[in-house]
DRENKOL-227893 format. One record per atom (N, C-alpha, C): residue in one letter; x, y, z. Coordinates in steps of 0.1 Angstrom, whole numbers, padded with zeros to 4 digits, always signed. Each point is the difference from the previous one (the first is absolute). Example, Ala and Ser with C-alpha at 12.3 -4.5 7.8 and 13.67 -1.06 7.14 Angstrom:
<recs>
a+0132-0057+0078
a-0009+0012+0000
a+0009+0012+0000
s-0004+0011-0007
s+0009+0011+0000
s-0008+0011+0008
</recs>
This chain:
<recs>
m+1177+1423+0784
m-0001-0014+0015
m+0008-0010+0000
k+0008-0003+0008
k+0008-0010+0006
k-0010-0015-0002
s+0008-0007+0000
s-0009-0014-0004
s+0008-0010+0012
g+0007+0004+0008
g+0010-0010+0005
g-0010-0002+0012
p-0002-0015+0004
p-0007-0006+0009
p-0006+0006+0010
l+0013+0004+0010
l-0003+0007+0015
l-0006+0016-0004
h+0000+0007-0012
h-0004+0009-0002
h-0013+0002-0006
y-0003-0005-0010
y-0015-0004-0005
y-0007-0008+0003
g+0006-0009+0010
g-0005-0008+0010
g-0012+0007+0010
w+0006+0008+0004
w-0013+0010+0006
w-0012+0003-0006
v+0001-0001-0014
v-0011+0005-0010
v-0008-0010-0001
i+0008-0010+0000
i-0009-0013+0000
i-0009-0003+0012
a+0010+0003+0011
a-0007-0001+0015
a-0015+0010-0001
a+0002+0010-0002
a-0007+0009+0001
a-0014+0000-0011
s+0002-0011-0012
s-0011+0001-0009
s-0002-0016+0005
g+0005-0004+0010
g-0005-0018+0001
g-0011+0004+0015
i+0001+0014+0009
i-0009+0003+0008
i-0011+0003-0007
l-0001+0006-0012
l-0016+0003-0010
l-0003-0013-0002
v+0009-0010-0009
v-0009-0012+0001
v-0004-0006+0008
l+0006-0005+0013
l-0004-0007+0012
l-0015+0009+0010
f+0003+0013-0004
f-0013+0007+0003
f-0014-0004-0010
s+0005-0005-0007
s-0011-0004-0014
s-0005-0012+0003
c+0009-0010-0001
c-0001-0013-0006
c-0003-0008+0015
i+0003+0006+0015
i+0000-0008+0014
i-0008+0008+0005
g+0003+0017+0004
g-0010+0007+0007
g-0013+0006-0001
l-0002+0003-0019
l-0012+0003-0002
l-0006-0017-0004
a+0004-0009-0013
a-0005-0011-0003
a-0005-0014+0013
r+0010+0007+0009
r-0002-0016+0008
r-0008+0006+0017
f+0005+0014+0003
f-0008-0001+0011
f-0007+0012-0001
g-0004+0007-0009
g-0014+0003-0002
g-0009-0004+0001
f+0000-0017-0005
f-0015-0008+0003
f+0002+0002+0013
t+0005+0002+0010
t+0002-0003+0017
t-0015+0009+0004
v+0007+0010-0006
v-0011+0015+0005
v-0015+0003-0011
l+0001-0008-0008
l-0012-0002-0009
l-0010-0013+0001
i+0003-0008+0008
i-0006-0011+0008
i-0015+0006+0003
p+0001+0004+0010
p-0013+0008+0003
p-0013+0006-0014
g+0006+0009-0004
g-0005+0005-0011
g-0005-0013-0009
m+0006-0006-0007
m-0003-0010-0004
m-0007-0008+0006
q+0001-0006+0008
q-0010-0006+0006
q-0015+0000+0003
a+0000+0012+0000
a-0012+0005+0000
a-0005+0004-0013
g+0009+0005-0011
g-0008+0003-0012
g-0001-0016-0005
l+0006-0006+0001
l-0002-0010-0011
l-0006-0017+0011
d-0002+0009+0010
d-0008-0011+0011
d+0011-0015-0002
l+0012+0003+0007
l+0008-0013+0000
l+0004-0005+0017
s+0003-0013-0004
s+0000-0006+0017
s+0013-0001+0005
y+0006-0005+0010
y+0016+0004+0006
y+0004-0012-0011
q-0007-0009-0001
q+0009-0013-0011
q+0005+0009-0013
q-0014+0005-0009
q+0004+0003-0011
q+0016+0014+0006
l-0004+0005+0006
l+0010+0015+0000
l+0013-0010+0002
g+0000-0014+0007
g+0015-0004+0001
g+0002-0010-0012
c-0009-0004-0008
c+0003-0003-0013
c+0005+0011-0009
i-0006+0011-0003
i+0002+0014-0005
i+0017+0000+0005
g+0007+0001+0010
g+0012+0001+0001
g+0010-0012-0005
t-0006-0012+0003
t+0006-0010-0005
t+0003-0002-0017
t-0011+0006-0004
t+0001+0003-0012
t+0010+0009-0011
n+0004+0008+0010
n+0011+0009-0001
n+0012-0009-0005
f+0003-0006+0018
f+0015-0004+0001
f+0000-0013-0012
i-0010-0007-0005
i+0000-0010-0007
i+0006+0010-0015
g-0002+0009-0001
g+0002+0006-0011
g+0016+0004-0001
y+0004-0001+0015
y+0014+0006+0001
y+0008-0012-0001
l-0007-0012+0004
l+0009-0012+0002
l-0001-0003-0019
l-0009+0002-0008
l+0006-0002-0011
l+0009+0009-0008
a+0002+0011+0006
a+0008+0008-0007
a+0014-0005+0010
v-0001-0004+0007
v+0016-0002+0008
v+0003-0015-0009
f-0005-0012-0008
f+0005-0008-0006
f+0005+0006-0016
f-0004+0011-0001
f+0003+0005-0018
f+0007+0010+0002
a+0000+0010+0015
a+0013+0012-0003
a+0014-0004-0004
p+0006-0012+0007
p+0012+0003-0005
p+0006-0004-0014
t-0006-0010-0004
t-0002-0001-0015
t-0004+0014-0010
l-0009+0008+0009
l-0005+0008-0010
l+0009+0014+0002
i+0006+0000+0015
i+0010+0008+0000
i+0014+0002-0006
k+0002-0014-0003
k+0014-0003-0009
k-0002+0006-0009
r-0013-0002-0009
r-0002+0001-0015
r-0002+0013-0002
f-0007+0006+0012
f-0008+0017-0006
f+0008+0009+0005
q+0010-0002+0012
q+0004+0007+0008
q-0008+0005+0013
p+0007+0004+0013
p-0013+0005+0010
p-0005+0011-0005
r+0004+0014-0006
r-0007+0009-0003
r-0012-0001-0008
c-0004-0008-0015
c-0011-0009-0004
c-0008-0002+0007
m+0003-0012+0008
m-0005-0004+0008
m-0010+0009+0012
i+0012+0006+0006
i-0009+0008+0014
i-0011+0010-0011
v+0003+0006-0007
v-0008+0007-0008
v-0015-0005-0001
f+0005-0014-0007
f-0008-0006-0005
f-0013-0008+0012
g+0007-0002+0013
g-0008-0001+0013
g-0010+0010+0000
l+0010+0012-0004
l-0013+0015+0013
l-0010-0002-0009
t+0003+0005-0015
t-0012-0003-0007
t-0012-0007+0002
v+0004-0013+0002
v-0011-0012+0002
v-0005+0008+0016
i+0007+0001+0009
i-0006+0006+0009
i-0007+0008-0004
g-0001+0014-0006
g-0003+0005-0004
g-0016-0001-0004
i+0003-0005-0007
i-0013-0007-0009
i-0009-0005+0008
s+0007-0011+0006
s-0013-0008+0005
s-0007+0003+0016
m+0009+0006+0005
m-0007+0011+0013
m-0010+0011-0006
s+0005+0005-0011
s-0013+0007-0005
s-0010-0007-0006
a+0003-0012-0007
a-0017-0010+0001
a-0003-0001+0009
v+0003-0004+0012
v-0007-0003+0011
v-0012+0008+0007
a+0003+0014-0004
a-0006+0010+0002
a-0012-0002-0004
g-0007-0008-0014
g-0008-0002-0006
g-0005-0012+0001
c+0004-0008+0010
c-0003-0014+0004
c-0012+0004+0003
r-0010-0010+0001
r-0016-0002+0004
r-0003-0012+0009
g+0010-0011-0002
g-0003-0010+0009
g+0020-0005+0009
f-0006-0013+0005
f+0014-0008+0006
f+0008-0002-0012
y-0004-0007-0011
y+0009-0012-0005
y+0007+0013-0009
g-0006+0014-0006
g+0006+0005-0009
g+0013+0012+0009
v-0004-0001+0015
v+0013+0007+0007
v+0010-0012+0000
c-0005-0010-0001
c+0012-0010+0004
c+0006-0003-0013
l-0005-0001-0011
l+0009+0002-0010
l+0010+0014-0002
f-0003+0007+0001
f+0005+0013-0003
f+0011+0006+0009
y-0005-0007+0014
y+0015+0001+0013
y+0010-0012-0004
t-0003-0013-0004
t+0010-0007-0005
t+0008+0007-0008
l-0002+0007-0008
l+0008+0006-0012
l+0006+0012+0006
t-0005+0007+0010
t+0009+0005+0010
t+0013-0005+0005
g-0004-0013+0006
g+0011-0007+0006
g+0009-0002-0011
l-0003-0006-0010
l+0009-0002-0011
l+0006+0011-0003
g-0004+0011-0001
g+0010+0017-0003
g+0008+0001+0013
t-0005-0003+0010
t+0007+0002+0015
t+0014-0009-0002
g+0001-0015-0003
g+0010-0008-0001
g+0012+0008-0013
f-0008+0004-0013
f+0008+0001-0009
f+0007+0016+0003
a-0006+0004+0012
a+0006+0013-0002
a+0007+0001+0015
n-0001-0005+0013
n+0007-0001+0007
n+0013-0010-0001
i+0005-0011-0005
i+0006-0010-0002
i+0011+0007-0005
p-0003+0003-0013
p+0014+0007-0005
p+0004+0012+0004
m-0006+0012+0007
m-0001+0012+0005
m+0013-0005+0013
m-0003-0012+0013
m+0004-0003+0010
m+0017-0004-0006
t-0002-0010-0010
t+0012-0006-0007
t+0009+0011-0003
l-0004+0006-0010
l+0005+0013-0007
l+0011+0006+0011
t-0009+0004+0011
t+0004+0009+0012
t+0013-0009+0006
t+0000-0008+0005
t+0009-0011+0003
t+0012+0002-0010
a+0000-0001-0012
a+0013-0001-0009
a+0004+0015+0003
w-0006+0011+0001
w+0006+0015-0006
w+0009+0000+0018
f-0002-0006+0006
f+0007+0003+0014
f+0008-0009+0007
n+0013+0000+0005
n+0010-0010+0007
n-0008-0001+0010
k+0011-0010+0008
k-0006-0006+0011
k-0004+0009+0012
k+0012+0012-0003
k-0003+0008+0012
k-0013+0007+0004
q-0004+0005-0014
q-0010+0011-0003
q-0015-0010-0002
r+0004-0013-0005
r-0012-0009-0003
r-0016+0000+0011
g+0002-0004+0012
g-0012+0006+0008
g-0007+0012+0000
k+0010+0010+0005
k-0007+0011-0002
k-0005+0005-0010
a+0007-0004-0016
a-0008+0004-0013
a-0014-0010+0002
a+0002-0011+0005
a-0012-0008-0006
a-0010+0005+0013
g+0001+0007+0011
g-0007+0001+0010
g-0008+0017-0004
l+0011+0008-0010
l-0005+0008-0003
l-0017+0001-0009
v+0006-0009-0011
v-0009-0006-0008
v-0012-0003+0003
i+0001-0008+0009
i-0012-0005+0010
i-0011+0012+0005
c+0013+0013+0007
c-0012+0006+0004
c-0009+0006-0009
g-0002-0005-0011
g-0015+0005-0011
g-0010-0006+0007
n+0003-0011+0001
n-0013-0007+0010
n-0007+0006+0007
g+0008+0004+0013
g-0005+0008+0007
g-0009+0012-0002
l+0005+0008-0011
l-0001+0013-0008
l-0016-0006-0006
g+0004-0009-0005
g-0018-0006-0004
g-0011-0001+0011
i+0008-0003+0012
i-0012-0008+0009
i-0008+0014+0004
i+0012+0012+0005
i-0004+0011+0003
i-0009+0005-0008
f+0004+0005-0013
f-0011+0001-0012
f-0015-0007+0002
v+0000-0009-0001
v-0010-0007-0002
v-0012-0001+0014
g+0012+0006+0013
g-0012+0002+0009
g-0004+0008+0003
y+0005+0014-0007
y-0007+0012-0001
y-0009+0003-0013
a+0005-0007-0008
a-0009+0006-0012
a-0011-0009-0004
i+0000-0014+0002
i-0014-0006-0005
i-0012+0002+0016
p+0004+0006+0010
p-0012+0004+0010
p-0002+0009-0006
l+0007+0010-0008
l-0002+0012-0003
l-0010-0002-0013
c+0003-0012-0009
c-0008+0002-0009
c-0016-0004+0000
h-0001-0013+0015
h-0013+0000+0003
h-0009+0012+0006
q+0012+0009+0007
q-0010+0010+0002
q-0009+0011-0008
l+0010-0001-0013
l-0002+0009-0010
l-0010-0008-0010
f-0001-0011+0001
f-0006-0008-0012
f-0014-0012+0004
g+0004+0004+0017
g-0012-0013+0004
g+0006-0010-0004
t-0016-0009-0006
t+0004-0017-0001
t+0006-0001-0011
e+0002+0011-0011
e+0010-0004-0007
e+0014+0004+0003
g+0004+0001+0010
g+0016+0008+0002
g+0009-0015-0002
w-0003-0010+0005
w+0008-0010-0008
w+0002-0007-0011
r-0006+0006-0009
r-0006+0000-0014
r+0017+0012-0004
r-0011+0010+0007
r+0018+0011-0007
r+0010-0002+0010
s+0004-0004+0006
s+0010-0004+0013
s+0009-0010-0014
w-0007-0011-0006
w+0010-0009-0008
w+0002+0004-0014
l-0008+0013-0001
l+0003+0005-0014
l+0015+0012+0001
l+0001+0003+0013
l+0008+0009+0001
l+0011-0006+0003
l-0001-0008+0009
l+0010-0013-0001
l+0011-0003-0015
g-0010-0005-0008
g+0004-0006-0013
g+0007+0013-0006
l-0008+0011+0000
l+0005+0016-0008
l+0018+0001+0005
i-0002-0001+0009
i+0014+0002+0008
i+0011-0008-0004
s-0003-0015-0002
s+0008-0007-0002
s+0006-0001-0014
l-0008+0008-0011
l-0001-0002-0012
l+0010+0009+0000
a+0001+0013+0006
a+0009+0011-0001
a+0014-0004+0006
i+0001-0010+0011
i+0009-0004+0007
i+0012-0010-0014
a-0012-0003-0008
a+0008-0011-0008
a+0008+0008-0010
v-0008+0010-0004
v+0005+0012-0008
v+0018+0003+0004
s-0002+0005+0012
s+0014+0005+0008
s+0006-0009+0002
a+0000-0012+0004
a+0011-0012-0001
a+0004-0003-0011
g-0007-0001-0015
g+0003-0003-0010
g+0011+0010-0005
f-0002+0017+0007
f+0011+0009-0002
f+0016+0000+0005
l-0005-0009+0013
l+0011+0010+0013
l+0008-0016-0002
l-0003-0012+0000
l+0005-0013+0001
l+0011-0005-0008
r+0010-0007+0005
r+0010-0003-0010
r+0003-0014-0001
n+0003-0006-0005
n+0005-0015-0002
n+0015-0003-0002
k+0009+0007+0015
k+0014+0000-0003
k+0009-0004+0015
p-0006-0016+0006
p+0007-0002+0011
p+0013+0002+0001
a+0003+0002+0016
a+0020-0007-0008
a-0001-0013+0002
e+0013-0002-0003
e+0006-0017-0004
e+0002-0002+0017
m-0001-0012-0002
m+0003-0009+0018
m+0004-0013-0005
g+0009-0007+0008
g+0003-0012+0001
g-0015-0013+0002
l+0003-0012-0002
l-0010-0011+0001
l+0002-0006+0012
s-0010-0004+0008
s+0001-0006+0009
s-0015-0010+0004
e+0002-0011+0009
e-0015-0011+0000
e+0000+0000+0015
g-0014+0001+0000
g-0006+0000+0016
g-0015-0011-0003
r+0001-0010+0001
r-0015-0009-0003
r-0009-0001+0015
g+0015-0002+0010
g-0009-0005+0010
g-0005+0011+0008
f+0010+0012-0003
f-0002+0012+0007
f-0014+0008-0009
l-0001-0003-0011
l-0013+0005-0005
l-0014-0004+0005
l+0003-0014+0002
l-0009-0009+0004
l-0008+0003+0012
l+0011+0006+0009
l-0004+0004+0015
l-0005+0012-0003
l+0005+0007-0005
l-0007+0013-0003
l-0010+0001-0004
s-0002-0008-0011
s-0016+0002-0010
s-0009-0005+0013
s+0003-0011+0007
s-0010-0007+0011
s-0004+0012+0007
l+0012+0008+0006
l-0002+0010+0009
l-0011+0013-0008
y+0002+0000-0009
y-0008+0016-0013
y-0012-0007+0002
l-0003-0017-0001
l-0012-0007+0001
l-0010+0008+0012
i+0005-0003+0011
i-0005+0003+0007
i-0004+0016+0004
f+0007+0007-0002
f+0002+0014-0003
f-0016+0004-0008
g+0001-0004-0015
g-0014+0000-0011
g-0011-0002+0009
a+0000-0013+0008
a-0011-0001+0004
a-0003+0007+0014
t+0003+0004+0006
t+0001+0005+0011
t-0005+0015-0005
f+0009+0006-0005
f-0004+0018-0001
f-0006+0002-0008
m-0011-0009-0009
m-0010+0003-0009
m-0011-0003+0010
i-0003-0007+0012
i-0013-0005+0010
i+0000+0012+0004
y+0012+0010+0006
y-0005+0009+0010
y-0002+0014-0013
g+0008+0000-0011
g+0002+0010-0009
g-0016+0001-0005
t-0006-0014-0005
t-0011+0000-0005
t-0011+0001+0008
f-0004+0002+0012
f-0010-0002+0005
f+0001+0011+0012
i+0009+0005+0002
i+0002+0005+0013
i-0010+0012+0005
v+0000+0007-0014
v-0013+0012+0000
v-0014-0007+0005
t-0002-0012-0010
t-0014-0005+0005
t+0001-0003+0014
t+0009-0003+0008
t-0003-0002+0010
t-0002+0010+0008
m+0010+0012+0003
m-0005+0011+0003
m-0011+0008+0000
i-0008-0006-0014
i-0013+0006+0001
i-0008-0009+0005
n-0004-0013+0000
n-0010-0014+0008
n+0009+0000+0011
d+0010+0000+0002
d+0002-0005+0016
d+0003+0012+0009
y+0004+0010-0006
y+0006+0012+0010
y-0013+0010-0001
g-0009+0003-0011
g-0009+0008+0003
g+0006+0012-0009
f+0009+0002-0006
f+0007+0011-0007
f-0008+0002-0016
s-0003+0012+0000
s-0003+0004-0012
s+0007-0001-0013
e-0005-0002-0009
e+0010-0001-0016
e+0013+0009+0002
k-0009+0014+0001
k+0013+0010+0003
k+0010-0003+0007
t-0003-0002+0014
t+0007-0002+0007
t+0010-0014-0002
a-0004-0009-0003
a+0008-0013-0003
a+0012+0005-0012
g-0007+0008-0009
g+0010+0004-0012
g+0013+0009+0004
l-0005+0008+0013
l+0011+0011+0000
l+0010-0012+0010
y-0005-0013+0008
y+0009-0006+0011
y+0008-0009-0010
w-0005-0004-0012
w+0006-0011-0011
w+0008+0011-0007
s-0001+0014-0001
s+0013+0012-0006
s+0010-0002+0009
w+0000-0003+0011
w+0009+0001+0012
w+0010-0010-0007
v-0006-0015-0001
v+0009-0008-0008
v+0007+0002-0009
g-0005+0012-0005
g+0008+0004-0014
g+0014+0009+0001
f-0002+0008+0014
f+0007+0009+0003
f+0014-0008+0009
f-0004-0008+0007
f+0010-0007+0008
f+0006-0012-0005
s-0003-0004-0013
s+0007-0012-0012
s+0005+0011-0009
f-0002+0011-0001
f+0009+0007-0004
f+0014+0001-0001
f+0003-0002+0016
f+0013+0000+0006
f+0006-0016+0002
s-0013-0011+0001
s+0003-0015-0004
s+0011-0002-0005
g-0003+0003-0019
g+0009-0011-0005
g+0020+0002+0001
i+0001+0020+0003
i+0011+0000+0000
i+0006+0003+0012
s-0008+0000+0009
s+0009-0006+0015
s+0001-0012-0002
f-0010-0008+0002
f+0004-0016+0003
f+0011-0002-0013
g-0001+0007-0014
g+0009-0006-0007
g+0015+0007+0004
t-0001+0012+0002
t+0014+0007+0004
t+0007-0011+0014
l-0012-0001+0010
l+0005-0011+0009
l+0010-0010+0000
s-0010-0010-0011
s+0005-0010-0004
s+0016+0003-0008
d+0001+0008-0005
d+0013+0003-0004
d+0012-0002+0009
k-0004+0006+0011
k+0006+0003+0011
k+0003-0013+0011
i-0009-0008+0003
i-0002-0011+0010
i-0003-0015-0008
g-0001+0001-0016
g-0003-0013-0005
g-0013+0000-0004
r-0001-0012-0008
r-0016+0000-0006
r-0007-0010+0011
r+0004-0008+0006
r-0008-0009+0007
r+0000+0008+0013
y+0006+0007+0008
y-0007+0009+0008
y-0007+0006-0002
g+0000+0008-0012
g-0009+0008-0003
g-0014-0006-0004
l-0002-0011-0005
l-0014-0006+0000
l-0001-0003+0010
t+0007-0003+0010
t-0005-0007+0013
t-0008+0009+0006
a+0007+0017-0001
a-0008+0005+0007
a-0011+0009-0005
v+0002-0003-0016
v-0019+0005-0008
v-0009-0011+0006
f+0005-0012+0006
f-0011-0016-0003
f-0009+0008+0019
t+0014+0003+0010
t-0005+0002+0009
t-0011+0012+0002
i-0001+0008-0006
i-0006+0012-0002
i-0012+0002-0001
q+0001-0012-0011
q-0011-0005-0007
q-0007-0007+0008
t+0005-0011+0008
t-0008-0005+0007
t-0008+0005+0010
a+0008+0007+0008
a-0006+0012+0012
a-0009+0011-0010
s+0000+0002-0013
s-0010+0007-0007
s-0016-0008+0001
y+0000-0012-0004
y-0012-0011-0002
y-0001-0003+0015
l+0007-0002+0005
l-0008-0006+0016
l-0009+0014+0007
l+0008+0010-0006
l-0012+0013+0010
l-0012+0000-0009
v-0002+0000-0012
v-0013+0000-0010
v-0006-0014+0008
g+0003-0015-0001
g-0005-0004+0001
g-0005-0007+0012
l+0005+0003+0009
l-0002+0002+0019
l-0012+0010+0005
q-0004+0006-0014
q-0008+0012+0009
q-0002+0006+0014
l+0011+0011-0001
l+0003+0003+0010
l-0003+0016+0002
g-0007-0002-0012
g-0004+0019-0001
g+0004+0008-0004
q-0004+0013+0000
q+0004+0009-0014
q+0016+0007+0003
i+0005+0000+0011
i+0015+0006+0000
i+0008-0014-0005
p+0000-0014+0001
p+0006-0009-0004
p-0001-0001-0013
l-0014+0003-0004
l-0004+0001-0016
l+0012+0008-0007
i-0001+0014+0007
i+0005+0008-0008
i+0018-0005+0002
a+0004-0004+0014
a+0014-0007-0006
a+0003-0011-0005
s-0011-0006-0008
s+0000-0013-0007
s+0004+0007-0012
i-0006+0012-0004
i-0003+0005-0015
i+0015+0008-0003
i+0007+0007+0013
i+0012+0006-0001
i+0009-0010-0003
l+0003-0013+0008
l+0006-0010-0002
l+0002-0006-0013
y-0014-0002-0006
y+0001-0006-0012
y+0004+0008-0014
g-0002+0010+0006
g+0008+0012-0011
g+0012+0004+0001
l+0008+0000+0008
l+0010-0005+0001
l+0012-0011-0002
a-0007-0008-0001
a+0003-0014-0008
a-0004-0007-0012
v-0006+0009-0004
v-0010-0008-0009
v+0007-0002-0014
f+0008+0010-0007
f+0008-0003-0011
f+0014+0001+0006
a+0002-0006+0011
a+0020+0001+0002
a-0003-0016-0003
a-0003-0010-0002
a+0002-0012-0005
a+0004-0003-0016
p-0009+0007-0008
p+0007+0002-0014
p+0011+0008-0001
a+0005+0007+0006
a+0012+0011-0001
a+0012-0014+0003
i-0004-0005+0015
i+0012-0007+0003
i+0001-0011-0010
v-0010-0005-0006
v-0001-0015-0007
v+0005+0005-0011
t+0000+0013-0008
t+0005+0005-0013
t+0014+0003-0001
a+0005+0003+0012
a+0011+0009+0005
a+0009-0018-0001
a-0006-0011+0010
a+0011-0011-0003
a-0002-0008-0011
i-0012+0001-0005
i+0002-0009-0012
i+0012+0006-0011
g-0001+0012+0000
g+0010+0012-0007
g+0018-0004+0008
d+0001-0006+0009
d+0013-0001+0007
d+0005-0015-0004
h-0011-0012-0003
h+0004-0010-0001
h+0002-0006-0016
f-0006+0009-0009
f-0005-0004-0013
f+0004+0015-0006
s+0009-0003-0015
s+0001+0010-0009
s-0008+0001-0012
p+0000+0012-0008
p-0012+0008-0004
p-0008-0013-0007
d+0008-0008-0011
d-0004-0009-0009
d-0010-0012+0007
r+0001-0001+0013
r-0003-0007+0012
r-0014+0005+0007
v+0002+0013+0006
v-0006+0006+0010
v-0018-0001-0005
a-0002+0003-0017
a-0012+0000-0003
a-0008-0015+0001
r+0007-0007+0000
r-0005-0018+0001
r-0002+0000+0012
a+0010+0002+0013
a+0000-0001+0009
a-0011+0008+0012
f+0001+0013-0010
f-0008+0009+0011
f-0019-0008-0003
a-0003-0002-0015
a-0009-0010-0002
a-0006-0012+0010
n+0007-0006-0002
n+0002-0015+0010
n-0006+0007+0013
a+0008+0008+0005
a-0002+0009+0017
a-0014+0002-0002
t-0009+0008-0009
t-0009+0004-0003
t-0011-0008-0001
l+0004-0012-0007
l-0013-0008-0004
l-0003-0008+0012
f+0011-0004+0009
f-0005+0000+0018
f-0010+0012+0004
f+0006+0011-0001
f-0007+0011+0004
f-0014+0004-0004
a-0003-0003-0012
a-0011-0003-0008
a-0010-0010+0004
f+0005-0008+0002
f-0010-0013+0007
f-0004+0002+0013
g+0009+0009+0008
g-0006+0000+0015
g-0014+0015-0002
q+0003+0007-0010
q-0007+0011+0000
q-0015-0006-0007
t+0002-0013-0007
t-0008-0005-0004
t-0009-0008+0007
i+0003-0010+0013
i-0005-0004+0009
i-0005+0009+0009
g+0007+0012+0006
g-0002+0005+0010
g-0013+0006+0002
p-0006+0013-0011
p-0010+0004+0000
p-0015-0009+0001
s+0004-0011-0010
s-0011-0010-0003
s-0004-0006+0019
l+0012-0002+0003
l-0001-0010+0012
l-0006+0011+0012
a+0003+0012-0003
a-0005+0011+0009
a-0014+0002-0002
g-0001+0002-0013
g-0018+0003-0002
g-0007-0011-0001
f+0006-0016+0005
f-0011-0008+0003
f+0001-0002+0012
i+0013+0003+0006
i-0006-0001+0016
i-0010+0011+0006
g+0005+0015-0006
g-0010+0012+0004
g-0015-0006-0003
g-0001-0007-0011
g-0016-0001-0005
g-0006-0012+0010
e+0009-0010+0007
e-0007-0009+0010
e-0002+0007+0011
a+0011+0008+0004
a+0006+0009+0013
a-0010+0014+0006
e-0001+0004-0017
e-0003+0011+0006
e+0007+0009+0003
s+0009-0002-0003
s+0014+0007+0006
s+0013-0008-0004
f+0010+0012-0001
f+0012-0004-0004
f+0007-0003+0013
t+0000-0003+0011
t+0004-0001+0014
t+0012-0011-0003
v-0005-0008-0007
v+0007-0015+0003
v+0010+0001-0010
a-0003+0005-0014
a+0007+0001-0013
a+0017+0009+0010
y-0003+0008+0005
y+0013+0007+0008
y+0007-0002+0006
l-0007-0011+0009
l+0011-0009+0009
l+0007-0010-0008
v-0007-0007-0009
v+0008-0006-0010
v+0012+0004-0004
a-0005+0012-0009
a+0016+0012-0006
a+0008-0002+0010
a-0004+0003+0017
a+0013-0001+0007
a+0006-0008+0005
g-0006-0012-0005
g+0005-0009+0008
g+0009-0006-0013
l-0004+0000-0011
l+0010-0002-0011
l+0015+0011-0005
t-0004+0012+0005
t+0012+0011+0002
t+0006-0003+0011
a-0003-0007+0011
a+0009-0002+0013
a+0010-0013-0009
m-0006-0010-0006
m+0006-0010-0004
m+0011+0005-0013
a-0003+0012-0007
a+0005+0006-0008
a+0016+0005+0006
a-0001+0007+0010
a+0006+0008+0007
a+0013-0009+0003
i-0003-0010+0006
i+0012-0011+0003
i+0000-0008-0009
g-0005-0001-0011
g+0008-0007-0014
g+0011+0010-0008
a-0004+0014+0004
a+0007+0009-0005
a+0018-0001+0001
l-0001-0003+0014
l+0013-0006+0008
l+0009-0007-0006
k-0008-0007-0006
k+0008-0011-0012
k+0006+0004-0011
l-0001+0013-0002
l+0007+0002-0015
l+0014+0002+0003
p+0006-0001-0009
p+0019+0003+0001
p+0002+0012+0007
a+0006+0004+0007
a+0007+0015+0004
a+0005+0008-0009
h+0006-0007-0011
h+0007+0011-0007
h-0003-0009-0019
s+0001+0014-0006
s-0004-0007-0015
s+0011-0002-0007
r-0001-0009-0010
r+0010-0009-0007
r+0009+0011-0011
r-0005+0017-0001
r+0009+0005-0004
r+0000+0014+0004
</recs>
């Protein structure tokens, strides 16, 4: 087996697909499809569902604080395996919860595991590829998110059909066991041998990029957390039909990261991000204005096409400006903003949904924020520092 960064790097990327399939696709977006079953089974309010989503991001936020130090001490592979193990155990534990507080506790741990797996995986990916292929590699890894969404869109409704009211519990257990299996796979395949690169700085650049990432985090999880509930409650879809449409997000998002990551390699990170935020704005407006089922479907398609594009471009942009010994810290700083956005997004949307009995206003707020971000992205530097 060759260990050159551009050869074994593709094994790293393939492993990364599995890692993000688990830590994002299953651990984060599985909750979106599980909301209706959990709401009925545990008699949860919209506010409580929003709080559960928020606890996950609180766990992720904690991981962001500690990840750079732990990555430096224990190396990425060890941290990724540990994070996936925490995800697998905590999601399996959610299956046995009998009330709101137990779900909050274990889903917080799931968020912690997500951070400990996602951050070192993305930083490891940037270090294994040069600038010409970094966006493509990061986008390829992020395809795992889409695969996870496709999986939960089909598997969770199937569990509900097979097991009835206990279907949501069996679903959590299934997702947990899959994550533990991926943890074992990652332990065998991942290697800590990134290529050596020069040092660069970019504090002003990082602050602007992180602010845009905060907006992305706040908005995409408003849509990602509650769109299935919106389809069921506002459009009258069955849980099976809503799950099918949600799986479309996974299908289209499979092309999201790699397409926009590759595009940003060619046209630049700032124009790539501007395109992403513009598409997201259109998506949020189409559902927020309640124009009917066809615009809703168009919204879902646009959301899927752009949903994982921003992380790919942000990851590549950080790799452009920082050397491997600075990438983990820079990526963690940007992710701190991202995690804060994710923390406030679902909670705010849950509050709005509870008061208005609809998430329409929340989607319109998200559209306004992404429109601002599309303009702000144009202020990013045209060229990387290295």
